DOPA-486041 format. One record per residue (C-alpha): x, y, z; residue in three letters. Coordinates in steps of 0.5 Angstrom, whole numbers, padded with zeros to 4 digits, always signed. Each point is the difference from the previous one (the first is absolute). Layout:
! DOPA-486041
XYZALA
...
! end
This chain:
! DOPA-486041
+0221+0233+0198MET
-0001-0007+0004GLU
-0005+0000+0006LYS
-0002-0005+0005GLN
-0007-0002+0002ILE
-0001-0004+0007LEU
-0007-0004-0001ILE
-0002-0005+0006LYS
-0004-0006-0003ILE
-0004-0005+0004ASP
-0002-0007-0002GLY
+0007-0002-0003LEU
+0001-0007+0003HIS
+0006-0003-0005CYS
+0005+0001-0005ASP
-0005-0001-0005HIS
-0004+0006+0003CYS
+0006+0004-0001VAL
+0003-0002-0006LYS
-0008+0001-0004ARG
+0000+0007+0004VAL
+0007+0001-0003GLN
-0002-0002-0007THR
-0006+0004-0001SER
+0004+0007+0003LEU
+0005-0001-0005LYS
-0004+0000-0005ALA
-0001+0008+0001PHE
+0006+0003-0004LYS
+0000+0005+0005GLU
+0002-0004+0005ILE
+0008-0002+0000LYS
+0000-0005+0007LYS
-0005-0003+0004VAL
+0003-0003+0007ASN
-0005-0004+0004ILE
+0002-0002+0007ASP
-0005-0006+0001LEU
+0001+0000+0008GLU
-0002+0008+0001SER
-0005-0001-0006GLY
+0004+0007-0003LYS
+0002+0002-0007ALA
+0005+0005-0001LEU
-0002+0002-0008ILE
+0006+0004-0003THR
-0003+0004-0006LEU
+0003+0003-0006LYS
-0006+0005-0001LYS
-0005+0002+0004ASP
-0006-0004+0001LEU
-0005+0001+0005ASP
+0000-0005+0006HIS
-0008-0001-0001GLU
+0002-0003-0007VAL
+0004-0005+0004ILE
-0004-0002+0005CYS
-0006-0001-0005LYS
+0004-0005-0004ALA
+0002-0004+0007ILE
-0007+0001+0002CYS
-0002-0003-0007ASP
+0004-0006+0002LEU
-0004-0002+0006GLY
+0004+0003+0006TYR
-0001+0007+0003THR
+0005+0005-0001ALA
+0001+0008+0004GLU
+0006+0004-0001LYS
+0005+0001+0006VAL
! end
């Protein structure tokens, strides 16, 4: 069963930032798809398996951005 999580990311300035976050998150086997809207700073993440949003937010924060579940 797929589940979607919406995360607000602060600090994204360009497409390179978006690709960097997408690449990092796609490394998780639980994550199926990552769609990030640069303008709003929101990421819609589709999960294949359950994954705590705190794990996702920590991975984003480790890249130098701030993140929180919406």
